[in-house]
TIGUDREN-873517 format. One record per residue (C-alpha): residue in one letter; residue number from 1; x, y, z. Coordinates in Angstrom, 1 decimal, always signed. Example, Ala and Ser with C-alpha at 12.3 -4.5 7.8 and 13.67 -1.06 7.14 Angstrom:
A_1_+12.3_-4.5_+7.8
S_2_+13.7_-1.1_+7.1
REM end
This chain:
M_1_+9.9_-25.8_-13.1
S_2_+11.9_-27.5_-15.8
T_3_+10.3_-28.8_-19.0
L_4_+11.4_-32.3_-18.1
T_5_+9.9_-32.2_-14.7
A_6_+6.6_-30.8_-16.0
T_7_+6.5_-33.6_-18.6
I_8_+7.2_-36.3_-16.0
Q_9_+4.5_-35.0_-13.6
N_10_+2.0_-35.0_-16.5
L_11_+2.6_-38.7_-16.9
S_12_+1.2_-39.4_-13.4
L_13_-2.4_-40.3_-13.6
G_14_-5.4_-40.1_-11.2
D_15_-6.1_-38.7_-7.8
P_16_-3.1_-37.4_-5.8
S_17_-4.2_-39.4_-2.8
F_18_-2.9_-42.6_-4.5
L_19_-0.7_-43.7_-7.4
T_20_-2.0_-46.8_-9.2
F_21_+0.1_-49.3_-11.1
N_22_-0.9_-49.2_-14.8
P_23_+0.9_-52.1_-16.5
I_24_+0.9_-51.7_-20.3
G_25_+2.2_-53.7_-23.3
E_26_+3.8_-57.0_-22.5
N_27_+3.0_-56.4_-18.8
V_28_-0.7_-55.9_-19.2
W_29_-1.3_-59.5_-17.8
I_30_-0.6_-58.0_-14.3
R_31_-4.0_-56.2_-14.3
A_32_-5.9_-59.5_-14.0
N_33_-4.1_-60.1_-10.7
F_34_-5.4_-56.9_-9.2
E_35_-8.6_-59.0_-8.5
H_36_-6.6_-61.2_-6.2
I_37_-5.1_-58.8_-3.7
P_38_-5.7_-59.9_-0.1
R_39_-8.3_-57.9_+1.6
Y_40_-6.1_-57.1_+4.6
L_41_-2.5_-56.1_+4.4
I_42_-0.1_-55.2_+7.3
Q_43_+2.9_-53.0_+7.6
I_44_+5.4_-52.8_+10.5
F_45_+7.3_-49.5_+10.7
T_46_+9.4_-47.4_+13.0
P_47_+10.7_-43.8_+13.0
Q_48_+13.8_-45.2_+11.4
S_49_+12.0_-46.7_+8.4
A_50_+13.0_-45.5_+4.9
G_51_+9.5_-44.3_+4.1
S_52_+7.0_-42.9_+6.5
T_53_+3.6_-44.1_+7.7
D_54_+1.0_-42.4_+10.0
E_55_-2.8_-42.4_+10.3
F_56_-3.0_-40.2_+7.2
W_57_-0.4_-41.4_+4.6
A_58_+1.9_-44.4_+3.8
K_59_+4.8_-42.9_+1.8
S_60_+7.7_-44.4_+0.0
R_61_+11.1_-42.9_+0.6
D_62_+10.9_-40.9_-2.6
A_63_+7.5_-39.5_-1.5
R_64_+8.7_-38.9_+2.0
Y_65_+11.4_-36.6_+0.8
G_66_+9.5_-35.1_-2.2
N_67_+11.8_-36.6_-4.9
E_68_+11.2_-35.7_-8.5
F_69_+9.6_-39.0_-9.7
T_70_+7.4_-39.7_-6.7
A_71_+4.1_-39.2_-8.7
V_72_+5.2_-41.2_-11.7
D_73_+3.9_-44.8_-12.2
I_74_+6.9_-47.2_-12.5
F_75_+5.5_-48.6_-15.7
M_76_+6.1_-45.2_-17.2
R_77_+9.8_-45.3_-16.3
D_78_+12.9_-47.0_-17.7
N_79_+13.0_-50.8_-17.3
D_80_+16.6_-51.0_-16.1
H_81_+16.0_-48.3_-13.5
V_82_+12.8_-49.9_-12.2
A_83_+14.5_-53.3_-12.1
N_84_+17.4_-52.0_-10.1
M_85_+15.0_-50.1_-7.7
L_86_+12.9_-53.2_-7.2
N_87_+15.9_-55.4_-6.5
T_88_+17.4_-53.1_-3.9
H_89_+14.0_-52.5_-2.3
L_90_+13.1_-56.2_-2.0
R_91_+16.5_-57.1_-0.7
W_92_+16.4_-54.2_+1.8
K_93_+19.7_-52.9_+0.4
G_94_+18.6_-49.4_-0.5
K_95_+20.8_-46.5_+0.8
N_96_+19.8_-43.0_+1.7
G_97_+19.7_-40.9_-1.5
E_98_+19.0_-43.9_-3.8
P_99_+15.6_-43.7_-5.5
D_100_+12.9_-45.9_-4.0
N_101_+9.3_-45.2_-4.7
L_102_+7.9_-48.5_-3.3
T_103_+6.3_-49.3_+0.0
S_104_+6.1_-52.9_+1.3
W_105_+3.1_-54.6_+2.9
T_106_+2.5_-58.2_+3.8
S_107_-0.5_-60.5_+4.1
L_108_+1.2_-62.7_+6.8
W_109_+0.7_-62.0_+10.5
L_110_+3.6_-64.3_+11.4
F_111_+6.0_-62.5_+9.1
A_112_+4.9_-59.1_+10.3
L_113_+5.2_-60.0_+14.0
Q_114_+8.6_-61.5_+13.5
Y_115_+9.7_-58.3_+11.9
I_116_+8.9_-56.4_+15.1
F_117_+11.6_-58.3_+17.0
H_118_+14.0_-58.1_+14.0
L_119_+13.7_-54.3_+14.2
H_120_+13.8_-54.2_+18.0
K_121_+17.1_-56.1_+18.2
N_122_+18.7_-54.5_+15.0
V_123_+21.5_-52.1_+15.9
R_124_+20.6_-50.0_+12.8
D_125_+17.1_-49.4_+14.2
A_126_+16.8_-50.5_+17.8
S_127_+13.4_-49.0_+18.3
S_128_+11.5_-49.6_+21.5
F_129_+8.3_-51.7_+21.3
D_130_+6.4_-48.5_+21.9
A_131_+7.9_-46.9_+18.8
I_132_+7.4_-50.0_+16.6
K_133_+3.9_-49.7_+15.0
C_134_+1.6_-52.2_+13.2
C_135_-0.6_-50.8_+10.5
I_136_-3.5_-52.8_+9.0
I_137_-5.4_-51.6_+5.9
D_138_-8.5_-52.8_+4.1
T_139_-7.5_-52.9_+0.4
T_140_-11.1_-53.0_-0.7
L_141_-11.3_-49.4_+0.3
F_142_-8.7_-48.4_-2.4
P_143_-9.0_-48.3_-6.2
K_144_-7.8_-51.4_-8.0
G_145_-4.2_-51.1_-8.9
C_146_-3.0_-49.4_-5.7
F_147_-1.3_-52.7_-4.7
V_148_+0.6_-55.3_-6.7
R_149_+2.2_-58.6_-5.7
D_150_+6.0_-58.5_-5.5
T_151_+6.4_-61.6_-7.6
D_152_+4.3_-60.0_-10.4
L_153_+6.8_-57.1_-10.6
I_154_+9.7_-59.5_-10.3
R_155_+8.4_-61.5_-13.3
A_156_+7.9_-58.3_-15.3
Y_157_+11.4_-56.9_-14.7
E_158_+13.7_-59.8_-13.9
Q_159_+15.1_-59.9_-17.5
S_160_+16.4_-56.4_-17.0
N_161_+18.5_-57.2_-13.9
S_162_+20.4_-60.5_-13.2
D_163_+20.3_-59.9_-9.4
L_164_+16.5_-59.6_-9.6
H_165_+16.3_-62.8_-11.6
S_166_+18.3_-64.5_-8.8
F_167_+15.9_-63.1_-6.3
S_168_+13.0_-64.5_-8.2
N_169_+14.5_-68.0_-7.7
L_170_+14.9_-67.3_-4.0
R_171_+11.2_-66.5_-3.6
S_172_+10.2_-70.0_-4.6
R_173_+13.2_-71.9_-3.2
R_174_+12.5_-74.4_-0.4
H_175_+14.5_-73.9_+2.9
K_176_+17.4_-76.3_+3.3
T_177_+16.2_-77.5_+6.7
Y_178_+12.4_-76.9_+6.7
T_179_+9.5_-77.5_+4.4
G_180_+8.6_-73.8_+3.8
S_181_+10.0_-71.5_+1.2
F_182_+11.2_-67.9_+1.2
Y_183_+7.9_-66.4_+0.1
F_184_+6.2_-64.2_+2.6
G_185_+3.1_-62.7_+0.9
E_186_+4.7_-59.3_+0.1
Y_187_+2.7_-56.6_-1.8
L_188_+3.8_-53.2_-2.9
S_189_+2.3_-49.7_-3.2
Q_190_+4.0_-46.8_-4.8
G_191_+4.4_-43.1_-4.1
A_192_+2.1_-41.5_-1.5
L_193_-1.0_-43.5_-0.5
K_194_-3.7_-41.8_+1.6
I_195_-4.8_-44.3_+4.2
R_196_-6.9_-42.0_+6.4
E_197_-10.0_-43.8_+7.7
K_198_-8.9_-47.0_+5.9
C_199_-6.4_-48.2_+8.4
K_200_-5.6_-48.7_+12.1
I_201_-2.2_-48.3_+13.7
V_202_-1.3_-49.9_+17.1
S_203_+2.1_-50.1_+18.9
A_204_+3.9_-53.4_+19.4
K_205_+4.0_-52.7_+23.1
D_206_+0.2_-52.6_+23.3
M_207_+0.0_-55.9_+21.5
I_208_+2.5_-57.5_+23.8
D_209_+0.8_-56.1_+26.9
R_210_-2.5_-57.6_+25.7
G_211_-1.1_-61.1_+25.4
L_212_+0.9_-61.6_+22.2
F_213_+3.2_-64.1_+23.8
I_214_+0.2_-66.2_+25.0
L_215_-0.8_-66.6_+21.4
Q_216_+2.7_-67.6_+20.1
P_217_+5.0_-68.4_+23.0
L_218_+8.0_-68.8_+20.7
L_219_+7.9_-65.1_+19.9
Q_220_+9.0_-64.4_+23.5
E_221_+12.4_-66.1_+22.7
F_222_+13.2_-63.2_+20.4
E_223_+12.8_-60.6_+23.1
N_224_+15.9_-62.2_+24.8
W_225_+18.1_-61.8_+21.8
E_226_+21.3_-59.7_+22.0
M_227_+21.5_-56.6_+19.8
M_228_+23.0_-57.5_+16.5
E_229_+23.7_-56.3_+13.0
R_230_+21.4_-58.8_+11.3
P_231_+18.8_-60.3_+13.6
P_232_+17.1_-63.4_+12.3
W_233_+13.9_-62.8_+10.3
A_234_+13.1_-64.9_+7.3
N_235_+14.6_-68.1_+8.7
E_236_+12.7_-67.8_+11.9
V_237_+9.4_-67.3_+10.1
I_238_+10.1_-70.5_+8.1
R_239_+11.0_-72.3_+11.4
L_240_+7.8_-71.2_+13.1
R_241_+5.8_-72.0_+9.9
E_242_+7.0_-75.7_+10.0
A_243_+4.1_-76.7_+12.3
F_244_+1.7_-76.0_+9.5
Y_245_+3.4_-78.5_+7.2
N_246_+3.7_-81.3_+9.8
E_247_+0.7_-83.6_+9.0
E_248_+1.6_-85.9_+11.9
L_249_+1.3_-83.1_+14.4
E_250_-1.9_-83.3_+16.4
I_251_-3.8_-80.0_+16.0
E_252_-4.7_-78.7_+19.5
Q_253_-7.8_-76.7_+20.3
A_254_-7.3_-73.1_+21.1
T_255_-7.2_-72.5_+24.8
D_256_-9.5_-70.0_+26.6
A_257_-6.4_-67.9_+27.3
Q_258_-5.3_-67.9_+23.7
I_259_-8.8_-67.0_+22.5
Q_260_-9.1_-64.2_+25.1
A_261_-5.6_-62.8_+24.2
S_262_-6.6_-62.7_+20.5
I_263_-9.7_-60.8_+21.3
D_264_-7.9_-58.5_+23.7
I_265_-5.3_-57.6_+21.0
A_266_-7.9_-57.4_+18.3
E_267_-9.9_-54.8_+20.3
L_268_-7.0_-52.4_+19.9
F_269_-7.7_-52.3_+16.2
G_270_-11.3_-51.2_+16.5
P_271_-14.6_-52.5_+15.0
R_272_-13.5_-52.5_+11.4
F_273_-10.5_-54.7_+11.9
R_274_-11.0_-56.6_+15.2
L_275_-12.5_-59.8_+13.8
P_276_-9.9_-60.4_+11.0
M_277_-7.2_-59.4_+13.5
A_278_-8.5_-61.9_+16.0
A_279_-8.7_-64.6_+13.3
G_280_-5.2_-63.9_+12.1
L_281_-3.7_-63.9_+15.6
I_282_-5.4_-67.1_+16.7
G_283_-4.1_-68.6_+13.5
L_284_-0.5_-68.2_+14.5
L_285_-0.5_-71.9_+15.4
P_286_-2.3_-74.6_+13.4
R_287_-6.1_-74.6_+14.3
R_288_-9.2_-76.2_+13.0
A_289_-11.7_-73.8_+11.5
N_290_-14.5_-75.6_+13.3
D_291_-12.8_-75.5_+16.7
A_292_-15.8_-75.4_+19.0
A_293_-14.3_-73.0_+21.6
M_294_-13.1_-70.7_+18.8
Q_295_-16.4_-70.6_+17.1
K_296_-18.2_-69.9_+20.3
A_297_-15.9_-66.9_+20.9
F_298_-16.6_-65.5_+17.5
R_299_-20.4_-65.7_+18.1
S_300_-20.1_-63.5_+21.2
I_301_-19.4_-59.9_+22.1
P_302_-17.6_-57.8_+20.9
F_303_-18.2_-59.3_+17.4
T_304_-21.4_-58.3_+15.6
D_305_-23.5_-60.0_+12.9
T_306_-22.3_-57.4_+10.4
E_307_-18.7_-58.3_+11.1
R_308_-19.4_-62.0_+10.8
R_309_-21.2_-61.5_+7.4
E_310_-18.1_-59.7_+6.2
C_311_-16.3_-63.1_+6.4
S_312_-18.2_-64.1_+3.3
H_313_-15.4_-62.3_+1.3
F_314_-13.2_-65.3_+2.0
E_315_-15.7_-67.9_+0.9
N_316_-14.1_-69.0_-2.4
L_317_-10.5_-68.0_-2.2
P_318_-8.0_-70.7_-3.3
D_319_-5.3_-72.1_-1.0
D_320_-1.6_-71.4_-1.6
R_321_+0.9_-74.1_-0.7
L_322_+3.5_-71.4_+0.0
L_323_+1.4_-69.6_+2.5
P_324_+0.0_-72.0_+5.0
E_325_-0.7_-69.2_+7.6
V_326_-2.8_-67.3_+5.1
N_327_-4.6_-70.5_+4.2
Q_328_-5.4_-71.0_+7.9
F_329_-6.6_-67.5_+8.3
Q_330_-8.9_-67.9_+5.3
H_331_-10.2_-71.2_+6.7
I_332_-11.0_-69.6_+10.0
M_333_-12.8_-66.7_+8.4
R_334_-14.8_-69.1_+6.2
G_335_-15.5_-71.1_+9.4
I_336_-16.8_-68.0_+11.1
Y_337_-19.1_-67.2_+8.1
K_338_-20.3_-70.8_+7.9
D_339_-21.1_-70.9_+11.6
H_340_-22.9_-67.5_+11.3
C_341_-25.0_-68.9_+8.4
M_342_-25.9_-72.0_+10.4
Q_343_-27.0_-69.9_+13.4
E_344_-29.1_-67.6_+11.1
L_345_-30.6_-70.7_+9.4
V_346_-31.7_-72.2_+12.7
G_347_-33.2_-69.0_+13.7
H_348_-35.2_-68.5_+10.5
V_349_-36.4_-72.1_+10.5
S_350_-37.7_-71.7_+14.1
S_351_-39.4_-68.5_+13.1
I_352_-41.1_-70.2_+10.2
E_353_-42.4_-73.0_+12.4
A_354_-43.9_-70.4_+14.8
L_355_-45.4_-68.4_+12.0
L_356_-47.0_-71.5_+10.4
R_357_-48.4_-72.6_+13.7
D_358_-50.0_-69.1_+14.0
I_359_-51.5_-69.3_+10.5
V_360_-52.9_-72.8_+11.1
H_361_-54.3_-71.7_+14.5
A_362_-55.9_-68.6_+12.8
E_363_-57.5_-70.7_+10.1
R_364_-59.0_-73.0_+12.6
S_365_-60.5_-70.2_+14.7
P_366_-64.2_-69.3_+14.4
Q_367_-63.3_-66.2_+12.4
P_368_-60.4_-67.1_+10.0
R_369_-58.1_-64.1_+9.3
G_370_-56.8_-65.4_+6.0
Y_371_-53.1_-65.6_+5.1
Q_372_-51.9_-62.4_+6.7
G_373_-48.6_-64.1_+8.0
L_374_-47.8_-65.9_+4.7
G_375_-45.8_-63.1_+3.3
N_376_-43.5_-63.1_+6.3
V_377_-43.1_-66.9_+5.9
L_378_-42.2_-66.5_+2.2
N_379_-39.7_-63.8_+3.0
R_380_-38.0_-66.0_+5.5
V_381_-38.0_-68.9_+3.0
A_382_-36.2_-66.7_+0.5
I_383_-33.6_-65.9_+3.2
I_384_-33.2_-69.6_+4.0
A_385_-32.6_-70.3_+0.3
S_386_-29.9_-67.7_+0.2
L_387_-28.2_-69.0_+3.3
T_388_-28.4_-72.6_+2.1
E_389_-26.8_-71.6_-1.2
S_390_-23.9_-70.0_+0.7
L_391_-23.5_-73.1_+2.8
A_392_-23.8_-75.6_-0.1
Q_393_-20.2_-75.7_-1.1
D_394_-18.9_-76.3_+2.4
V_395_-21.6_-78.7_+3.6
L_396_-21.8_-80.8_+0.4
G_397_-18.0_-80.8_+0.0
G_398_-17.4_-81.7_+3.6
N_399_-15.1_-78.8_+4.2
T_400_-14.3_-77.6_+7.8
REM end
């Protein structure tokens, strides 16, 4: 091993099952944004992808082929080199042999699903739906710093590359025809990331067979495209996104068929991911978070109270004007949690009423038994106080 190689490898920090981003100096501000990484991220991949993903690892192209710098944090590398790599990666212009130690993820279901059809009809990939896979991960199961928002890296390195600076302007630019912009909730990991037991991978074919076109009928149009060099992708996402910006559009309730399709597809992703998957899928079209039919479905099997309590993670997340689909997903998740709290609240209030009746009855009996049930009452009062606190922001603020 050369001295240079050994020195480079010694610069890589931490567990070999992940490589965190460690911004330093003038880029240290990025660290604060590690607190705002979306809980769930998605990746669509095929056997033709530059990197490689399976149920064990998500690897960049460099990591896939064991290139020299695969275990080196980008913040330890030359700025010009990183800026060029970032620009080619984000523009999907990297060629075989060129260094690329980044892996892309997205927080947008709509963007990810559209990419399935882009790959399927792209002559440079042309993978079957069975070979196109959807991977979802829970980022809370990884150390902070494993993921970074693409726009944070662009801001950090755009002064080192004029093309990257131009790309920065594109990310916030509004479409010439539609309301939406060219930002799609992209996040990046680097090197080799061990995702075993933190992910679930499902084929596009299985999702389609379970009713994907019922959820978003416009996706079926893409199946009829001819094979082409550059199938539509970003522009189609912005077109489909337009419904979220149209304030005059009457928001329809989810149909029974759409709700069932979302649950059927979500079941493919197992207990850990089925509720967020169902919420994300049902949110492919504008919905109300308090949609009665939708809330009823999320109260029932297969979803559990534990899964519904997990929705509290989305309680205080801010909206993002550039990502209406993500806002909707968060509203649905908050709606599920709010509904769960209300159901729990009703149950505990009813229990307290019954316990108090028993206490009063016992005290009036010829042989009073004292306050044996009072401790149970006080415990439930404490639970009610906690649930009420969780609901206060939504109820008092009038949010739905």
